[in-house]
N, C-alpha and C positions, 0 to 999 in steps of 0.2 A: 746716103747707103744705099747699096744697090737694092734692086727687087728682089733679088736671091736673099740676102740676108733679111730684109723685111719678113718675106715667106717663111723663113726659119723661124724667126722670133713668133711671128704669129702661132706656127706649128708648136713651137714649145710652150706658149702660153695657154693655147687650147688642150694640150695634153696636161699640163699642170692643171687646168681647171677642171677637167674631166677626174684628173686623181683627187684634187679636194674633193669634188662633188660626191665620188664613189665613197671617199673617206667618209662624207659627212652622211651619207645614205646608211652608211654601214652603223655608224654610231649611233644614228637616228635609228634604226632598225633594231641595234642593241639596246638601246635605252628603251624602246617602245616593248620590246621583248622583255626586259628586265620589269618593265611597269606592270607588263601583265603578268608575268611570274610572281612579282610581290603581292599583286592585288590578288592573285588566285591563292599564294601564302597568308595572306591577310584575310580573305573570305574563309579559309580552311582552319586558321586559328580562331576565328570568331565562332565557326560552327563547333569546332572541337570545345571551345569555351563554353560554349552557350550550351553544349550538351552535357556539362557537369552540372548544369541549373537542372537538368532531367533527373540526375543521380540525386542530387539534394531534394529534390521534390519527391523522388521515389522513396527515399529515407523516412521523410517527415510524414506523407500520408502513411507508408507503412507502419511505422510507431503509433500513429494517431489510432490506427484500426486495430492495433494490439492491445493498446490502452482500452479500447472499448469493447474489449473482450472477445473480439474476430479473428480471423486466422492470418490477417496482414498479408493476404494475397492481393496482389495490385495489377490490372490491366491484363489478366489472363485470359478473359474471356471463358471460352470451352477447354482450353487449354489444361492437361492435368500433368504438374511435373515429376508426378510420383506413379505414372500409368505404367502397369507392368512390374511393379515393383524395383523400377531403375529410375535413379533420381537424374531428370534432365532438365536443362534450361529451355527456355522458348527462345526462339528465331524469330526477330522481327519480320521475316518474309513468311511466316507461317500465316494459314489461312483463319485458324480458330482463334486468333488473340485479339485483346481489344484494347491495345494500350492508350494509356492516360494522356492527354495533352498538356503542357505546360501552360499555364494561362500568359496571354499576350505572347507566345512563342510558339505559333502554328506548326513550326516544322520540328520541333523537339517533343518528343514522347518518350514514356517511360514505363517500367513494369518492375515488379517486385515478388520475389518467390523466397519463403520462409522455410527453414528448417529448425525443427523443433528439437534440441539437443535430449529433451526428456524421454522421446520415445523414437530415434532414430536408428538404435539396434548399434551405436558407437560408442566407445570410449573418447569422447572429443577433447576433454580435458587432460586424459594422459594419467588418472589416478590409477587405473588397473580396474574399474568397475563401469561395465556397459549401463548406459540409463541410469548411473548412480544419483544420489540426492543432490550432489553437488551440480547437476546439470540439470534440475530442475529450475524453469523459468530462465533458461540461457537459450538464445535463438541465433542462427548466423542468417543474416538479409543478405539475397543475393539481388542487387540493384542493377537495372540495364536500361540503357537511354539511348536513343537514337536522333540524330539530326541531319535529316536530307544526306543519308547515309554514312555519315560518322556516326560511330557508334563505340560506346564505352562502357563500362561493367566494373563493379566495385562488390566488395565483400565486407559486411560489418556484423561484428558479435556485439550482442548488446545482451544484458543481465536485465530481468525485470524485479521489482520490488513491489509487494503489496503493502500499502499504506492504510488500509482500511482501518477504522475505528478500532475495531478486536483486536489489533496487531499492537497492543499496548497494555501497561499495567492501568494506565490512566488516560483516558481521554477528556479533555474538558472543552466545552464550546465558549459561549462568549462571556461569561463571567459577571461580576458587578462592579459597580463602579470601585470598589476597595480591594479588588483580586478576583483570583478564579479559585485559588485553593486557599483557603483560610485556615491557619493552624499547621500542627507538626506530622510529618508522615514519614513512613519508610518504605521505600519502593525497591522492588525488584525487578526491572524491566523497562520497558519503554515508558516514555511521559510525553503526550502531543497536547499541546494547549494552543486554542486560537487567541481568546481574549479580545474580542471586536468590542466589546461595550467597557473595555479597562481604559480610563483617562489617562493620557501620557504623562509621566513626569513625577518625582517624589517617591518616598518610601512608601505610603498608602497604597501604589499602586502596583505591588510586587505580584509578580504572577504566581509565584510560588515561593513561600518565605520557610527557607530551609534551615530553622533556627535550633537550637539546643542538639539533641542526637540525630536528628532529620537526614535522611541520606538517599540518593538515588545510586543503585549499584546494578551491576551486569551479571551477577550471579546467584546461585541459592544459598551461600553460605548465612548459618544461624537458621535454617529451615528445620522444623522439628521432623526427625527421621520417619515416623509415623504417618505423618502429612505429605512426606516426600514420595513414600512407596505407592501412593495413590494415584499419582501422576508418572508420565513418561520421564524418560532421564532426557536432560538438555542434550541439543546437537554439540557437536564436536567440531573443532577447526584447528588448524594450525596458527600458530599466534607466535611469533618471535622464536621460531624453531622448536617450541612445543605442542603436544595436542592437547588442547584445555577444553573446557565444556563452557557455552556462552549462552545469554539470553539474546546477543546482538541488540543491546539496548541502546536506542537513542533518546536525546534529550530535545524537544522540539516547543518553540514558545515563538508565535507569530506576532504577537503583541503584548507587552507589559515585561516590567523588569524582572529578574529573577533574583531574589533577596538570599543573602546566604549570611548566616550570623554563627556564634558558637562553634559547635566542633561539627559542622554540617558540611557534607560533602557530596559531591558528584562523580562518581567512579573512585578508583582505589589508585595508588600507585601500584605498576607493575610489579610483581615478585616472582622470580624464577623459580622454578621447581613445584610449584602446587600445580593442580588438576584442572583451574578454573580460570577465567578471565577477569582480571581487576577492571582493566578501563571501560570508558564507554566506546562503543562503535562513533559515536559523532554526537557532538551538540549542536544546535542551530537555532540562533537566539537573535532577533531582529533589535531588540530595545539594549540588550546588556543587562550588566550584573550590578547589585547593590547591596549595603550591608556592611556590618564590622569585620567580616572577614573578605571584602573586598577592596583592592586597591584602587585609590581614585587616581586615573590617568587622564583626566580632562576631559575623555571621551567614553567609551563604551564601559569601563571598570575591567580591572585585573582580578580575577576571583583566586584566592589563595589556595583553595581546595577543590579543584577540577581537573580531573584526569581522564581524558578523552583523547581518541586517536587522531582527531583532526584539530585539537586545541580547544579556544573557547571563545573565537572571535568569527567563525563562520555563520553567516544570516541564515534565517529560514528559507528553505529553497523549495518547497512547495507550491507557491504561490495561493491560486485559489481551488486547487485540485480537492481539499478537503474540506468538507464542513460538518458541524453537530447532525447529524438525522433527525428527522422530528416524524410525528405521526403522519403530518400532511404532508411528507414528501411522496412522489412516487413509490409506489413498489417496485423494488429493484430483484430481479431473479439471484440468488446465491451465488451462482456457477456463472451466469455469462454478466449479470448487471443490467440484462434487458427488462423493459418497463412490459407491462401487461394491459391490454386495453380494456375497458369495462363497456361491454356491448350495450348496455342500458343506457349510461350517460352520454359513449362516445367520446369520453377523454379517459386517458389512464388511470388505473385504479390509485387512491393513496396508500399507504401503508397499513394505514387502520382501516381500510375498505376491503382489501385484498384478506389481510388477516382475518375479518369477519367472514369471509367465504370458506377459510380455513377450519376455522372454530365452531362452525355450525353454531349453536345454541349460546348466547352469553348468559353467565350467572348473573343474577341482579342481586345484589345486597353485599354486604360486608362479609368477609371470611376469616374467621381465628382457627389456625390451627394450633392447638395448645398440648403441648407434650404432658404425657400421662393423664389426658383430662376427658378428650372428645375426640370420637370418631367423626370423620367426614370423607363424604363420597359424592361426586357431582360428575355426572356422564354427559358430556357436552353435543355428542352425537345424538345420543338417546335418553334426553333429560327425564322424560316419565319414568323410565327404567331406574330405581332408587336402591337395585340390589347389587352390590358390587359383585356377588356371585357370578353374574349376568354378561360380564362385561367381555367385548369382542376384543380381538386383536386390531380391529381395523377403528375401534373407537377412540375418542380425546376425551381422557378424563384426569382427575386427581382423586386419588385415594390416600387417607390416614388413617390407620391403625393405631390407637392411643396404647394400647396394650406391649406393643411392641416398637412404639414411636418411629414407625417406617412409613416413609412417603412413597406412595408409587404413581408416577407422571407418565402420561402418554399423549403425544401429539401437540394440539394448540388449543388453550384454553383462554376465554376472554370473561373478564369480570367487570362487570359496572358496580365500583363500590371499591372499599379498601381490603387491603389484604396485611394478615398479621402472623407471624410465626411466636408465640411466645412459650415461656417454659413455668412450670409448677414447682416453686421453692429453689430448691440446688437442683431439680430435674430440669436441664435445659439442652437436652440431646436430640436430634432429629437426624435419621439418615433416609437418603432418597435413592430410589433406583427407577432407573428408566431414563426417557430422553422427553423434554416438554417445556414449551414456550407459553408463559402466561402474561398476558397484555392485560394490565389492571389500569381502568379508566379513574385513578383515586391515586391514594400514597400506599406505601409499602412500609412495612417493619419488620425486620428480622432481628429478634430478640433472643435466640438459640443458635447451637451450633447446627448447622447444615452441611452434612458432608456426604458425597456421593458413597455407595457401596454397590457391590454386583449383585445380581439377582441370586446367586449362591451363597450371600452373606460375606464374602471374601472382599478384601478391602485393596488387595494390589491392582494397579492400573485400572481402578475404578472409575478415573476420571481424566478427561471430557470424553475419550472415544465411546467408551461403554455407556456412560452415564453422565448427563448434563440438565441440569436444570437452568434456564434463562427466564429473567423476570425483566419486565418493563414497565414502569411508571407513567404516567401522564402526567404527573406532579413531582412529588416529593418520595425518597427513599432513606429510612433510618436503618442503617447495618452496624449492629454491634453497639447498643448504647450500654451495655453493661458488659464488664472485663471478662476477658480471656475467652472470647468466643472463636470458634474455628468455621469458617464459612469459605463453600465452593460453589463457583457457579459465575453466571455471565449477567452484570446487574446493570441496568438502563433507567435513568431517570430524567424525564425531560425537562425537569426543573433544577432541582438539587440533590444529592445525595451527602447525608451525613455520616459519620462513623468516629465517635468522639474519646472510644476506649481503646485499651491493647487489645484491638481486636486482629486476628489473623485470615486474611482474605487470599484464595488461591482463583484466580481467574483475572476478570478485568471489570472496573468502573467505567462508564461512560453516562457523562452526565454535562448540563449547562454549567454548574458551579458546585465545589466542593466546601463542606466544612469539617475539619478533621480535627478540632479540639487542641488538647494540650497533651493527650497520653499516646501519641504516636502508634496508630495504628500499623500495621505491616500487611503490606499487599505485594504479592508474588505472581506475577504473568505466567502463565501456562502457554508457551507458544503455540501448540496444537489447538489451543481451544477455537481460534480463530476457522480452522477447517472442520470443526465438528461442534458447531453450535447448532441449536435445535431449530427446525425450518420453521420459518416464521419470526426471526428475531431481527429486528431494526436495524440497518446498515450493514446487514453481512455480506454486501458483495464486493468484489474486486476492485481495488482502486491501484491501479498500477503504473509506477513509475520507472524508467529506463534507463539505465547507465549505457554509455558506449564504451565496451572494453577493447576494440580494436576496430580499425577502418583500414582497408588495401584497395588499391584499383588492381583489375586484372583484366587481361584480355583486351587490349585497346585496340579498335579497328579503325583505321582513318583511309 
């Protein structure tokens, strides 16, 4: 081979090597660029995903804040989203905000802004009514999150429901080993039973034995017309294409079987064409059903006569949110649920302690209000003044005139003793006017009619907004141990409530245990009672639970 050929071959080899080297460098550069780009995408994706944790944290903290009676505004600092009358969301670059950091994620921050449908001046649900009743306790939560410059925003609509104990016809506490409600009862409204002390298993532990003609209904069918005129009309809603009145009734049993026998029923089959809702809004039962009106399915049982919008297999959904209130619990403000610090002890007032500050001087001894027999007057604010003509608008008092059988109540009165309402022969009618809460450190017995009337003597809409009597007993309460009594009010017993005759009650029973006998008393829930309880009633603060109606993400900025 000539020197010239060798030189040409070397040139070609060098050129080839150079080309391959250039291609390799280009490939390496492309791969490096791709790795960098992919790494950037992964980093951005992780930041974007982690930013969503900020939205979820904002939602959780906002809902908890609302449940605690606050405004739900999170991380705003001095920023006012309603400043100047125009609603504007904050920006993470603003100087006056104070965003919250997600725990263990130092770059992720969040804020929450709440719009209350009830007072925003808008028809949010499109029903033609601005800030109407259906918009009460509905909120739009604006959730904002930021992660190293990646920002995400969500808009969530939630509806709050107050599950406070007075939002029921009957609220039961721990119960006894044999059950929580003993006997038969006819309930129109919600029933909420905890049953902490009920021993699991067997017929003996039925939380409520709906035997015979016992029932739980979602309407006022069967209520006397005269009694119905004393209370507000039920709220209306659209159901199955019809406008119907309803108690929005639910049955909740945290522990203990629900026994159903005979012709008992929970709810009624839906019937088109009438003006009321038959089916229950919901049943939430942990342990299940038992009795001769229940089909044994090897599990929780299938009741034959339960008519509820959610069937009968839903579990109790409130966890430990609600408990039976007792006098040793902290005092809670009726509007906010806030506690009050006792400046003397340095700890929060109990309910009984704070009530004592409201009630001034307790009455010592037993009180008997006897129809047509004995007058009674006690002024807790100025106990030395025994002349009822001298009472002032600021006084807390009880006044009973046996000639008219009219009981006047005002404010808060504490009694260290027992209280009885009794009749004389066939005269067992007592009307009351005013608004007052009685705390009785003893037993209470009500053996008369106890009906609200207006100050001018009329009865229409006399309960509970205009007049309302609330009675709390530290021990037991007997309500209607003689037949055919009619009673309205808010009734609490820390131990037991007994009502064994055909008594009609308009209002709410709250107690640890119930003895209902065999004569089926009727209890009609009055939904507006919870908002119109006399100041000082136990457990009268809001306990909110939230249902998420919608969630959508808006304004993603990457």
